[in-house]
Backbone and ligand atoms as CSV (ligand in chain L), in Angstrom:
chain,resi,resn,atom,element,x,y,z
A,1,UNK,N,N,147.196,-16.810,-9.280
A,1,UNK,CA,C,147.318,-16.143,-7.968
A,1,UNK,C,C,146.647,-14.761,-8.032
A,2,UNK,N,N,145.908,-14.450,-6.996
A,2,UNK,CA,C,145.238,-13.144,-6.953
A,2,UNK,C,C,146.169,-12.096,-6.374
A,3,UNK,N,N,145.885,-10.826,-6.699
A,3,UNK,CA,C,146.681,-9.794,-6.028
A,3,UNK,C,C,146.142,-9.534,-4.622
A,4,UNK,N,N,146.919,-8.796,-3.846
A,4,UNK,CA,C,146.594,-8.558,-2.431
A,4,UNK,C,C,145.242,-7.896,-2.230
A,5,UNK,N,N,144.957,-6.878,-3.063
A,5,UNK,CA,C,143.703,-6.125,-2.898
A,5,UNK,C,C,142.497,-7.043,-3.109
A,6,UNK,N,N,142.606,-7.911,-4.126
A,6,UNK,CA,C,141.495,-8.839,-4.420
A,6,UNK,C,C,141.310,-9.813,-3.263
A,7,UNK,N,N,142.432,-10.333,-2.772
A,7,UNK,CA,C,142.367,-11.303,-1.672
A,7,UNK,C,C,141.760,-10.658,-0.419
A,8,UNK,N,N,142.174,-9.422,-0.142
A,8,UNK,CA,C,141.653,-8.719,1.046
A,8,UNK,C,C,140.141,-8.513,0.910
A,9,UNK,N,N,139.725,-8.082,-0.276
A,9,UNK,CA,C,138.291,-7.829,-0.506
A,9,UNK,C,C,137.484,-9.129,-0.382
A,10,UNK,N,N,138.013,-10.225,-0.891
A,10,UNK,CA,C,137.293,-11.508,-0.791
A,10,UNK,C,C,137.230,-11.971,0.664
A,11,UNK,N,N,138.322,-11.749,1.394
A,11,UNK,CA,C,138.317,-12.121,2.819
A,11,UNK,C,C,137.277,-11.323,3.592
A,12,UNK,N,N,137.121,-10.056,3.243
A,12,UNK,CA,C,136.092,-9.240,3.909
A,12,UNK,C,C,134.698,-9.806,3.601
A,13,UNK,N,N,134.541,-10.319,2.390
A,13,UNK,CA,C,133.231,-10.880,2.033
A,13,UNK,C,C,132.981,-12.207,2.754
A,14,UNK,N,N,134.034,-12.989,3.009
A,14,UNK,CA,C,133.866,-14.218,3.808
A,14,UNK,C,C,133.284,-13.824,5.158
A,15,UNK,N,N,133.847,-12.783,5.757
A,15,UNK,CA,C,133.361,-12.321,7.055
A,15,UNK,C,C,131.909,-11.843,6.958
A,16,UNK,N,N,131.601,-11.107,5.896
A,16,UNK,CA,C,130.232,-10.581,5.715
A,16,UNK,C,C,129.224,-11.723,5.564
A,17,UNK,N,N,129.617,-12.786,4.862
A,17,UNK,CA,C,128.692,-13.912,4.668
A,17,UNK,C,C,128.485,-14.673,5.983
A,18,UNK,N,N,129.566,-14.848,6.748
A,18,UNK,CA,C,129.399,-15.529,8.040
A,18,UNK,C,C,128.623,-14.660,9.015
A,19,UNK,N,N,128.824,-13.341,8.929
A,19,UNK,CA,C,127.979,-12.450,9.741
A,19,UNK,C,C,126.511,-12.623,9.328
A,20,UNK,N,N,126.269,-12.721,8.015
A,20,UNK,CA,C,124.882,-12.895,7.536
A,20,UNK,C,C,124.268,-14.150,8.145
A,21,UNK,N,N,125.060,-15.211,8.219
A,21,UNK,CA,C,124.568,-16.459,8.789
A,21,UNK,C,C,124.148,-16.236,10.253
A,22,UNK,N,N,124.980,-15.531,10.994
A,22,UNK,CA,C,124.713,-15.232,12.401
A,22,UNK,C,C,123.519,-14.278,12.544
A,23,UNK,N,N,123.445,-13.319,11.623
A,23,UNK,CA,C,122.346,-12.350,11.563
A,23,UNK,C,C,121.006,-13.094,11.437
A,24,UNK,N,N,120.984,-14.121,10.562
A,24,UNK,CA,C,119.746,-14.891,10.380
A,24,UNK,C,C,119.482,-15.826,11.552
A,25,UNK,N,N,120.551,-16.248,12.228
A,25,UNK,CA,C,120.349,-17.096,13.404
A,25,UNK,C,C,119.661,-16.287,14.513
A,26,UNK,N,N,120.007,-15.006,14.621
A,26,UNK,CA,C,119.327,-14.127,15.583
A,26,UNK,C,C,117.840,-14.043,15.266
A,27,UNK,N,N,117.504,-14.020,13.981
A,27,UNK,CA,C,116.099,-13.966,13.574
A,27,UNK,C,C,115.411,-15.310,13.794
A,28,UNK,N,N,116.159,-16.377,13.586
A,28,UNK,CA,C,115.603,-17.723,13.812
A,28,UNK,C,C,115.153,-17.834,15.269
A,29,UNK,N,N,115.975,-17.346,16.192
A,29,UNK,CA,C,115.620,-17.453,17.612
A,29,UNK,C,C,114.423,-16.551,17.941
A,30,UNK,N,N,114.357,-15.379,17.275
A,30,UNK,CA,C,113.204,-14.475,17.473
A,30,UNK,C,C,111.905,-15.187,17.080
A,31,UNK,N,N,111.907,-15.819,15.891
A,31,UNK,CA,C,110.673,-16.478,15.434
A,31,UNK,C,C,110.354,-17.712,16.276
A,32,UNK,N,N,111.385,-18.430,16.718
A,32,UNK,CA,C,111.106,-19.572,17.615
A,32,UNK,C,C,110.442,-19.079,18.886
A,33,UNK,N,N,110.892,-17.921,19.397
A,33,UNK,CA,C,110.326,-17.413,20.651
A,33,UNK,C,C,108.861,-17.006,20.477
A,34,UNK,N,N,108.452,-16.723,19.221
A,34,UNK,CA,C,107.045,-16.386,18.943
A,34,UNK,C,C,106.230,-17.628,18.564
A,35,UNK,N,N,106.881,-18.793,18.531
A,35,UNK,CA,C,106.258,-20.047,18.055
A,35,UNK,C,C,105.788,-19.943,16.614
A,36,UNK,N,N,106.454,-19.068,15.841
A,36,UNK,CA,C,106.197,-19.020,14.390
A,36,UNK,C,C,107.249,-19.933,13.753
A,37,UNK,N,N,106.954,-21.248,13.820
A,37,UNK,CA,C,107.978,-22.230,13.468
A,37,UNK,C,C,108.308,-22.274,11.979
A,38,UNK,N,N,107.333,-21.880,11.144
A,38,UNK,CA,C,107.607,-21.823,9.699
A,38,UNK,C,C,108.591,-20.713,9.380
A,39,UNK,N,N,108.399,-19.554,9.992
A,39,UNK,CA,C,109.340,-18.437,9.813
A,39,UNK,C,C,110.725,-18.849,10.342
A,40,UNK,N,N,110.728,-19.519,11.506
A,40,UNK,CA,C,112.002,-19.943,12.099
A,40,UNK,C,C,112.715,-20.924,11.174
A,41,UNK,N,N,111.957,-21.834,10.607
A,41,UNK,CA,C,112.542,-22.824,9.704
A,41,UNK,C,C,113.110,-22.147,8.446
A,42,UNK,N,N,112.391,-21.149,7.939
A,42,UNK,CA,C,112.867,-20.385,6.772
A,42,UNK,C,C,114.202,-19.714,7.120
A,43,UNK,N,N,114.258,-19.139,8.322
A,43,UNK,CA,C,115.494,-18.483,8.757
A,43,UNK,C,C,116.628,-19.485,8.915
A,44,UNK,N,N,116.308,-20.691,9.375
A,44,UNK,CA,C,117.368,-21.688,9.538
A,44,UNK,C,C,117.955,-22.080,8.175
A,45,UNK,N,N,117.091,-22.168,7.171
A,45,UNK,CA,C,117.594,-22.422,5.807
A,45,UNK,C,C,118.507,-21.290,5.372
A,46,UNK,N,N,118.132,-20.072,5.738
A,46,UNK,CA,C,118.929,-18.894,5.377
A,46,UNK,C,C,120.296,-18.944,6.082
A,47,UNK,N,N,120.303,-19.391,7.340
A,47,UNK,CA,C,121.564,-19.555,8.088
A,47,UNK,C,C,122.501,-20.479,7.303
A,48,UNK,N,N,121.947,-21.600,6.845
A,48,UNK,CA,C,122.759,-22.592,6.125
A,48,UNK,C,C,123.226,-22.052,4.778
A,49,UNK,N,N,122.324,-21.314,4.118
A,49,UNK,CA,C,122.671,-20.754,2.805
A,49,UNK,C,C,123.817,-19.758,2.923
A,50,UNK,N,N,123.774,-18.904,3.946
A,50,UNK,CA,C,124.842,-17.902,4.116
A,50,UNK,C,C,126.168,-18.572,4.477
A,51,UNK,N,N,126.084,-19.651,5.243
A,51,UNK,CA,C,127.307,-20.392,5.568
A,51,UNK,C,C,127.897,-20.977,4.283
A,52,UNK,N,N,127.009,-21.467,3.431
A,52,UNK,CA,C,127.463,-21.989,2.136
A,52,UNK,C,C,128.145,-20.883,1.319
A,53,UNK,N,N,127.540,-19.678,1.322
A,53,UNK,CA,C,128.154,-18.562,0.576
A,53,UNK,C,C,129.558,-18.271,1.107
A,54,UNK,N,N,129.663,-18.211,2.455
A,54,UNK,CA,C,130.968,-17.919,3.074
A,54,UNK,C,C,131.997,-18.971,2.696
A,55,UNK,N,N,131.593,-20.249,2.754
A,55,UNK,CA,C,132.530,-21.331,2.450
A,55,UNK,C,C,132.907,-21.356,0.968
A,56,UNK,N,N,131.974,-20.936,0.128
A,56,UNK,CA,C,132.249,-20.923,-1.317
A,56,UNK,C,C,133.390,-19.929,-1.602
A,57,UNK,N,N,133.344,-18.766,-0.953
A,57,UNK,CA,C,134.403,-17.764,-1.162
A,57,UNK,C,C,135.695,-18.214,-0.473
A,58,UNK,N,N,135.557,-18.768,0.722
A,58,UNK,CA,C,136.708,-19.296,1.481
A,58,UNK,C,C,137.474,-20.317,0.618
A,59,UNK,N,N,136.735,-21.254,0.033
A,59,UNK,CA,C,137.381,-22.279,-0.808
A,59,UNK,C,C,138.016,-21.660,-2.047
A,60,UNK,N,N,137.340,-20.671,-2.613
A,60,UNK,CA,C,137.867,-20.033,-3.826
A,60,UNK,C,C,139.209,-19.349,-3.543
A,61,UNK,N,N,139.304,-18.662,-2.392
A,61,UNK,CA,C,140.560,-17.974,-2.043
A,61,UNK,C,C,141.705,-18.996,-2.027
A,62,UNK,N,N,141.465,-20.153,-1.417
A,62,UNK,CA,C,142.505,-21.193,-1.356
A,62,UNK,C,C,142.787,-21.781,-2.730
A,63,UNK,N,N,141.728,-21.943,-3.506
A,63,UNK,CA,C,141.885,-22.491,-4.857
A,63,UNK,C,C,142.809,-21.615,-5.698
A,64,UNK,N,N,142.782,-20.316,-5.415
A,64,UNK,CA,C,143.610,-19.376,-6.173
A,64,UNK,C,C,144.975,-19.140,-5.517
A,65,UNK,N,N,145.334,-19.998,-4.574
A,65,UNK,CA,C,146.664,-19.895,-3.973
A,65,UNK,C,C,146.769,-18.887,-2.844
A,66,UNK,N,N,145.619,-18.364,-2.365
A,66,UNK,CA,C,145.640,-17.397,-1.259
A,66,UNK,C,C,145.363,-18.068,0.076
A,67,UNK,N,N,145.141,-17.242,1.080
A,67,UNK,CA,C,144.794,-17.779,2.393
A,67,UNK,C,C,143.604,-17.017,2.963
A,68,UNK,N,N,142.578,-17.773,3.347
A,68,UNK,CA,C,141.398,-17.133,3.949
A,68,UNK,C,C,141.746,-16.704,5.368
A,69,UNK,N,N,141.474,-15.440,5.674
A,69,UNK,CA,C,141.767,-14.896,7.002
A,69,UNK,C,C,140.437,-14.691,7.728
A,70,UNK,N,N,140.307,-15.291,8.897
A,70,UNK,CA,C,139.037,-15.222,9.628
A,70,UNK,C,C,139.037,-14.071,10.622
A,71,UNK,N,N,137.989,-13.241,10.543
A,71,UNK,CA,C,137.880,-12.094,11.457
A,71,UNK,C,C,136.773,-12.312,12.476
A,72,UNK,N,N,136.631,-11.369,13.393
A,72,UNK,CA,C,135.573,-11.438,14.408
A,72,UNK,C,C,134.208,-11.220,13.757
A,73,UNK,N,N,133.203,-11.838,14.337
A,73,UNK,CA,C,131.831,-11.683,13.825
A,73,UNK,C,C,130.998,-10.936,14.862
A,74,UNK,N,N,130.357,-9.846,14.411
A,74,UNK,CA,C,129.571,-9.016,15.331
A,74,UNK,C,C,128.357,-9.764,15.879
A,75,UNK,N,N,127.930,-9.351,17.057
A,75,UNK,CA,C,126.735,-9.918,17.674
A,75,UNK,C,C,125.504,-9.420,16.921
A,76,UNK,N,N,124.578,-10.327,16.548
A,76,UNK,CA,C,123.368,-9.889,15.825
A,76,UNK,C,C,122.248,-9.489,16.778
A,77,UNK,N,N,121.240,-8.788,16.247
A,77,UNK,CA,C,120.033,-8.482,17.026
A,77,UNK,C,C,119.186,-9.747,17.174
A,78,UNK,N,N,118.326,-9.767,18.181
A,78,UNK,CA,C,117.438,-10.927,18.359
A,78,UNK,C,C,115.995,-10.544,18.678
A,79,UNK,N,N,115.695,-9.238,18.635
A,79,UNK,CA,C,114.328,-8.781,18.933
A,79,UNK,C,C,113.872,-7.758,17.898
A,80,UNK,N,N,112.607,-7.860,17.485
A,80,UNK,CA,C,111.996,-6.884,16.583
A,80,UNK,C,C,110.588,-6.594,17.076
A,81,UNK,N,N,109.996,-5.523,16.581
A,81,UNK,CA,C,108.635,-5.172,17.003
A,81,UNK,C,C,107.584,-6.063,16.356
A,82,UNK,N,N,107.920,-6.638,15.202
A,82,UNK,CA,C,106.941,-7.458,14.470
A,82,UNK,C,C,107.684,-8.269,13.408
A,83,UNK,N,N,107.045,-9.341,12.897
A,83,UNK,CA,C,107.656,-10.078,11.776
A,83,UNK,C,C,107.949,-9.151,10.586
A,84,UNK,N,N,107.067,-8.181,10.353
A,84,UNK,CA,C,107.304,-7.251,9.239
A,84,UNK,C,C,108.582,-6.438,9.480
A,85,UNK,N,N,108.745,-5.920,10.693
A,85,UNK,CA,C,109.953,-5.131,10.995
A,85,UNK,C,C,111.202,-5.988,10.787
A,86,UNK,N,N,111.098,-7.245,11.163
A,86,UNK,CA,C,112.219,-8.168,11.001
A,86,UNK,C,C,112.536,-8.360,9.512
A,87,UNK,N,N,111.506,-8.636,8.710
A,87,UNK,CA,C,111.748,-8.887,7.283
A,87,UNK,C,C,112.155,-7.615,6.538
A,88,UNK,N,N,111.706,-6.462,7.031
A,88,UNK,CA,C,112.186,-5.212,6.402
A,88,UNK,C,C,113.699,-5.087,6.621
A,89,UNK,N,N,114.144,-5.544,7.783
A,89,UNK,CA,C,115.589,-5.498,8.039
A,89,UNK,C,C,116.331,-6.510,7.155
A,90,UNK,N,N,115.701,-7.653,6.901
A,90,UNK,CA,C,116.304,-8.639,5.993
A,90,UNK,C,C,116.501,-8.007,4.614
A,91,UNK,N,N,115.460,-7.335,4.133
A,91,UNK,CA,C,115.547,-6.736,2.799
A,91,UNK,C,C,116.662,-5.683,2.747
A,92,UNK,N,N,116.732,-4.844,3.781
A,92,UNK,CA,C,117.786,-3.819,3.832
A,92,UNK,C,C,119.164,-4.485,3.871
A,93,UNK,N,N,119.261,-5.591,4.615
A,93,UNK,CA,C,120.542,-6.306,4.727
A,93,UNK,C,C,120.956,-6.877,3.374
A,94,UNK,N,N,120.006,-7.512,2.695
A,94,UNK,CA,C,120.358,-8.125,1.401
A,94,UNK,C,C,120.734,-7.064,0.358
A,95,UNK,N,N,120.114,-5.890,0.442
A,95,UNK,CA,C,120.493,-4.804,-0.478
A,95,UNK,C,C,121.929,-4.376,-0.192
A,96,UNK,N,N,122.294,-4.368,1.078
A,96,UNK,CA,C,123.664,-4.011,1.465
A,96,UNK,C,C,124.643,-5.066,0.942
A,97,UNK,N,N,124.245,-6.334,1.047
A,97,UNK,CA,C,125.113,-7.411,0.544
A,97,UNK,C,C,125.271,-7.288,-0.978
A,98,UNK,N,N,124.198,-6.932,-1.658
A,98,UNK,CA,C,124.290,-6.728,-3.111
A,98,UNK,C,C,125.326,-5.652,-3.417
A,99,UNK,N,N,125.317,-4.564,-2.645
A,99,UNK,CA,C,126.323,-3.502,-2.836
A,99,UNK,C,C,127.730,-4.048,-2.623
A,100,UNK,N,N,127.893,-4.897,-1.593
A,100,UNK,CA,C,129.221,-5.471,-1.318
A,100,UNK,C,C,129.689,-6.334,-2.486
A,101,UNK,N,N,128.768,-7.127,-3.027
A,101,UNK,CA,C,129.130,-7.988,-4.172
A,101,UNK,C,C,129.490,-7.116,-5.382
A,102,UNK,N,N,128.720,-6.057,-5.588
A,102,UNK,CA,C,129.028,-5.157,-6.707
A,102,UNK,C,C,130.399,-4.503,-6.523
A,103,UNK,N,N,130.726,-4.131,-5.272
A,103,UNK,CA,C,132.049,-3.548,-5.005
A,103,UNK,C,C,133.162,-4.559,-5.276
A,104,UNK,N,N,132.907,-5.815,-4.879
A,104,UNK,CA,C,133.900,-6.875,-5.142
A,104,UNK,C,C,134.112,-7.038,-6.647
A,105,UNK,N,N,133.005,-6.997,-7.363
A,105,UNK,CA,C,133.073,-7.123,-8.830
A,105,UNK,C,C,133.900,-5.975,-9.402
A,106,UNK,N,N,133.736,-4.776,-8.858
A,106,UNK,CA,C,134.524,-3.616,-9.317
A,106,UNK,C,C,136.018,-3.851,-9.101
A,107,UNK,N,N,136.360,-4.458,-7.956
A,107,UNK,CA,C,137.783,-4.747,-7.687
A,107,UNK,C,C,138.296,-5.763,-8.709
A,108,UNK,N,N,137.505,-6.807,-8.965
A,108,UNK,CA,C,137.919,-7.836,-9.937
A,108,UNK,C,C,138.116,-7.222,-11.326
A,109,UNK,N,N,137.190,-6.371,-11.734
A,109,UNK,CA,C,137.274,-5.747,-13.060
A,109,UNK,C,C,138.477,-4.800,-13.109
A,110,UNK,N,N,138.646,-4.020,-12.014
A,110,UNK,CA,C,139.777,-3.079,-11.951
A,110,UNK,C,C,141.118,-3.772,-12.028
A,111,UNK,N,N,141.184,-4.995,-11.501
A,111,UNK,CA,C,142.442,-5.772,-11.515
A,111,UNK,C,C,142.567,-6.660,-12.753
A,112,UNK,N,N,141.600,-6.603,-13.633
A,112,UNK,CA,C,141.545,-7.488,-14.807
A,112,UNK,C,C,141.641,-8.957,-14.363
A,113,UNK,N,N,140.995,-9.251,-13.220
A,113,UNK,CA,C,140.991,-10.609,-12.677
A,113,UNK,C,C,139.743,-11.317,-13.229
A,114,UNK,N,N,139.876,-11.863,-14.413
A,114,UNK,CA,C,138.713,-12.447,-15.101
A,114,UNK,C,C,138.191,-13.697,-14.394
A,115,UNK,N,N,139.106,-14.441,-13.756
A,115,UNK,CA,C,138.668,-15.658,-13.036
A,115,UNK,C,C,137.749,-15.274,-11.881
A,116,UNK,N,N,138.137,-14.228,-11.133
A,116,UNK,CA,C,137.301,-13.829,-9.997
A,116,UNK,C,C,135.997,-13.220,-10.479
A,117,UNK,N,N,136.065,-12.518,-11.596
A,117,UNK,CA,C,134.829,-11.951,-12.151
A,117,UNK,C,C,133.853,-13.083,-12.487
A,118,UNK,N,N,134.362,-14.135,-13.133
A,118,UNK,CA,C,133.508,-15.281,-13.484
A,118,UNK,C,C,132.962,-15.943,-12.218
A,119,UNK,N,N,133.809,-16.045,-11.201
A,119,UNK,CA,C,133.381,-16.637,-9.926
A,119,UNK,C,C,132.260,-15.803,-9.295
A,120,UNK,N,N,132.404,-14.480,-9.350
A,120,UNK,CA,C,131.431,-13.594,-8.707
A,120,UNK,C,C,130.103,-13.500,-9.455
A,121,UNK,N,N,130.099,-13.884,-10.734
A,121,UNK,CA,C,128.841,-13.849,-11.504
A,121,UNK,C,C,127.739,-14.627,-10.774
A,122,UNK,N,N,128.116,-15.763,-10.173
A,122,UNK,CA,C,127.142,-16.591,-9.440
A,122,UNK,C,C,126.508,-15.779,-8.311
A,123,UNK,N,N,127.318,-15.000,-7.617
A,123,UNK,CA,C,126.819,-14.214,-6.484
A,123,UNK,C,C,125.925,-13.052,-6.953
A,124,UNK,N,N,126.240,-12.509,-8.106
A,124,UNK,CA,C,125.409,-11.426,-8.653
A,124,UNK,C,C,123.991,-11.966,-8.898
A,125,UNK,N,N,123.906,-13.142,-9.516
A,125,UNK,CA,C,122.584,-13.747,-9.783
A,125,UNK,C,C,121.898,-14.133,-8.484
A,126,UNK,N,N,122.670,-14.640,-7.557
A,126,UNK,CA,C,122.115,-15.058,-6.254
A,126,UNK,C,C,121.466,-13.875,-5.540
A,127,UNK,N,N,122.098,-12.709,-5.625
A,127,UNK,CA,C,121.545,-11.530,-4.939
A,127,UNK,C,C,120.231,-11.068,-5.569
A,128,UNK,N,N,120.106,-11.236,-6.889
A,128,UNK,CA,C,118.832,-10.883,-7.548
A,128,UNK,C,C,117.718,-11.749,-6.942
A,129,UNK,N,N,118.029,-13.048,-6.804
A,129,UNK,CA,C,117.056,-13.998,-6.262
A,129,UNK,C,C,116.750,-13.695,-4.788
A,130,UNK,N,N,117.790,-13.415,-4.013
A,130,UNK,CA,C,117.607,-13.124,-2.574
A,130,UNK,C,C,116.679,-11.919,-2.389
A,131,UNK,N,N,116.965,-10.853,-3.112
A,131,UNK,CA,C,116.154,-9.634,-2.946
A,131,UNK,C,C,114.709,-9.875,-3.384
A,132,UNK,N,N,114.526,-10.639,-4.478
A,132,UNK,CA,C,113.169,-10.895,-4.972
A,132,UNK,C,C,112.381,-11.732,-3.968
A,133,UNK,N,N,113.003,-12.787,-3.451
A,133,UNK,CA,C,112.321,-13.672,-2.497
A,133,UNK,C,C,111.910,-12.907,-1.240
A,134,UNK,N,N,112.867,-12.157,-0.691
A,134,UNK,CA,C,112.588,-11.425,0.556
A,134,UNK,C,C,111.560,-10.313,0.302
A,135,UNK,N,N,111.670,-9.658,-0.839
A,135,UNK,CA,C,110.726,-8.590,-1.187
A,135,UNK,C,C,109.302,-9.111,-1.218
A,136,UNK,N,N,109.117,-10.345,-1.706
A,136,UNK,CA,C,107.785,-10.948,-1.758
A,136,UNK,C,C,107.240,-11.179,-0.340
A,137,UNK,N,N,108.108,-11.651,0.548
A,137,UNK,CA,C,107.652,-11.887,1.935
A,137,UNK,C,C,107.276,-10.552,2.588
A,138,UNK,N,N,108.076,-9.514,2.347
A,138,UNK,CA,C,107.769,-8.181,2.915
A,138,UNK,C,C,106.409,-7.713,2.393
A,139,UNK,N,N,106.174,-7.858,1.093
A,139,UNK,CA,C,104.880,-7.443,0.505
A,139,UNK,C,C,103.719,-8.181,1.164
A,140,UNK,N,N,103.893,-9.489,1.344
A,140,UNK,CA,C,102.808,-10.288,1.943
A,140,UNK,C,C,102.559,-9.856,3.387
A,141,UNK,N,N,103.635,-9.619,4.130
A,141,UNK,CA,C,103.464,-9.200,5.531
A,141,UNK,C,C,102.765,-7.843,5.608
A,142,UNK,N,N,103.026,-6.969,4.644
A,142,UNK,CA,C,102.330,-5.659,4.637
A,142,UNK,C,C,100.843,-5.864,4.385
A,143,UNK,N,N,100.515,-6.785,3.460
A,143,UNK,CA,C,99.101,-7.064,3.174
A,143,UNK,C,C,98.412,-7.719,4.371
A,144,UNK,N,N,99.144,-8.572,5.069
A,144,UNK,CA,C,98.589,-9.299,6.220
A,144,UNK,C,C,98.214,-8.349,7.349
A,145,UNK,N,N,99.052,-7.360,7.584
A,145,UNK,CA,C,98.763,-6.404,8.668
A,145,UNK,C,C,98.586,-7.120,10.001
A,146,UNK,N,N,97.433,-6.904,10.652
A,146,UNK,CA,C,97.173,-7.511,11.968
A,146,UNK,C,C,96.364,-8.809,11.882
A,147,UNK,N,N,96.223,-9.343,10.703
A,147,UNK,CA,C,95.396,-10.541,10.521
A,147,UNK,C,C,96.196,-11.801,10.903
A,148,UNK,N,N,95.961,-12.312,12.095
A,148,UNK,CA,C,96.785,-13.436,12.567
A,148,UNK,C,C,96.503,-14.722,11.784
A,149,UNK,N,N,95.272,-14.907,11.276
A,149,UNK,CA,C,94.990,-16.113,10.474
A,149,UNK,C,C,95.856,-16.119,9.219
A,150,UNK,N,N,95.946,-14.952,8.590
A,150,UNK,CA,C,96.774,-14.853,7.380
A,150,UNK,C,C,98.251,-15.041,7.724
A,151,UNK,N,N,98.656,-14.571,8.896
A,151,UNK,CA,C,100.053,-14.744,9.317
A,151,UNK,C,C,100.381,-16.232,9.477
A,152,UNK,N,N,99.420,-17.006,10.038
A,152,UNK,CA,C,99.659,-18.438,10.213
A,152,UNK,C,C,99.717,-19.145,8.860
A,153,UNK,N,N,98.942,-18.663,7.892
A,153,UNK,CA,C,99.017,-19.250,6.546
A,153,UNK,C,C,100.401,-19.009,5.933
A,154,UNK,N,N,100.918,-17.788,6.118
A,154,UNK,CA,C,102.264,-17.494,5.596
A,154,UNK,C,C,103.312,-18.324,6.344
A,155,UNK,N,N,103.100,-18.512,7.643
A,155,UNK,CA,C,104.018,-19.344,8.431
A,155,UNK,C,C,104.074,-20.756,7.835
A,156,UNK,N,N,102.916,-21.289,7.478
A,156,UNK,CA,C,102.862,-22.643,6.898
A,156,UNK,C,C,103.551,-22.671,5.540
A,157,UNK,N,N,103.390,-21.599,4.780
A,157,UNK,CA,C,104.040,-21.530,3.451
A,157,UNK,C,C,105.566,-21.485,3.609
A,158,UNK,N,N,106.036,-20.684,4.539
A,158,UNK,CA,C,107.490,-20.546,4.722
A,158,UNK,C,C,108.119,-21.827,5.268
A,159,UNK,N,N,107.316,-22.628,5.958
A,159,UNK,CA,C,107.828,-23.892,6.515
A,159,UNK,C,C,108.252,-24.856,5.412
A,160,UNK,N,N,107.734,-24.643,4.208
A,160,UNK,CA,C,108.014,-25.581,3.102
A,160,UNK,C,C,109.424,-25.433,2.545
A,161,UNK,N,N,110.067,-24.294,2.853
A,161,UNK,CA,C,111.404,-24.083,2.287
A,161,UNK,C,C,112.405,-25.075,2.891
A,162,UNK,N,N,113.158,-25.725,1.989
A,162,UNK,CA,C,114.221,-26.634,2.438
A,162,UNK,C,C,115.514,-26.211,1.762
A,163,UNK,N,N,116.570,-26.047,2.534
A,163,UNK,CA,C,117.846,-25.688,1.916
A,163,UNK,C,C,118.525,-26.910,1.343
A,164,UNK,N,N,118.885,-26.834,0.075
A,164,UNK,CA,C,119.679,-27.902,-0.529
A,164,UNK,C,C,120.929,-27.269,-1.113
A,165,UNK,N,N,122.040,-27.941,-0.973
A,165,UNK,CA,C,123.304,-27.399,-1.487
A,165,UNK,C,C,123.211,-27.244,-3.005
A,166,UNK,N,N,123.523,-26.046,-3.532
A,166,UNK,CA,C,123.524,-25.881,-4.988
A,166,UNK,C,C,124.553,-26.825,-5.618
A,167,UNK,N,N,124.290,-27.236,-6.854
A,167,UNK,CA,C,125.209,-28.199,-7.484
A,167,UNK,C,C,126.507,-27.545,-7.943
A,168,UNK,N,N,126.521,-26.235,-8.159
A,168,UNK,CA,C,127.802,-25.606,-8.539
A,168,UNK,C,C,127.959,-24.274,-7.824
L,1,FEO,FE1,FE,125.007,-14.283,1.030
L,1,FEO,FE2,FE,122.052,-13.365,1.557
L,1,FEO,O1,O,123.621,-13.211,0.588
């Protein structure tokens, strides 16, 4: 059984992950409205991935004898000045999520909750991957600038991403 502080912190992260899913859905609609279907498809995979993250923590809380408490989810933005501005916001968001995961890890360590620490290790690695992937897209968009042919090539590349449920 987890202590109250750990359970509260994990519940806040469930909310943050579901907000992330909604945050990416706002971006999915932005890219659909631009007919950049590869970018939209990439965002839809991200929507599913964040939902998976939220459910992974939700299930863990119950597995440890707690109860997941569902909070309100804020309305996301749906307009940006450019694909680059949008992806810069993604990168800033993922850095914020990394901070949240690190804070959760601090609570687990402070409580000597080794089970939760082991559980959170997966999220620590996931955030390294998230930041690296998004950082690469931001770099490419900066190089692309106003070149629409290059933008369509990146759109085709991003269309290849398919979300598959991780095995563990
Ligand atoms: Fe759930 Fe994008 O981190």
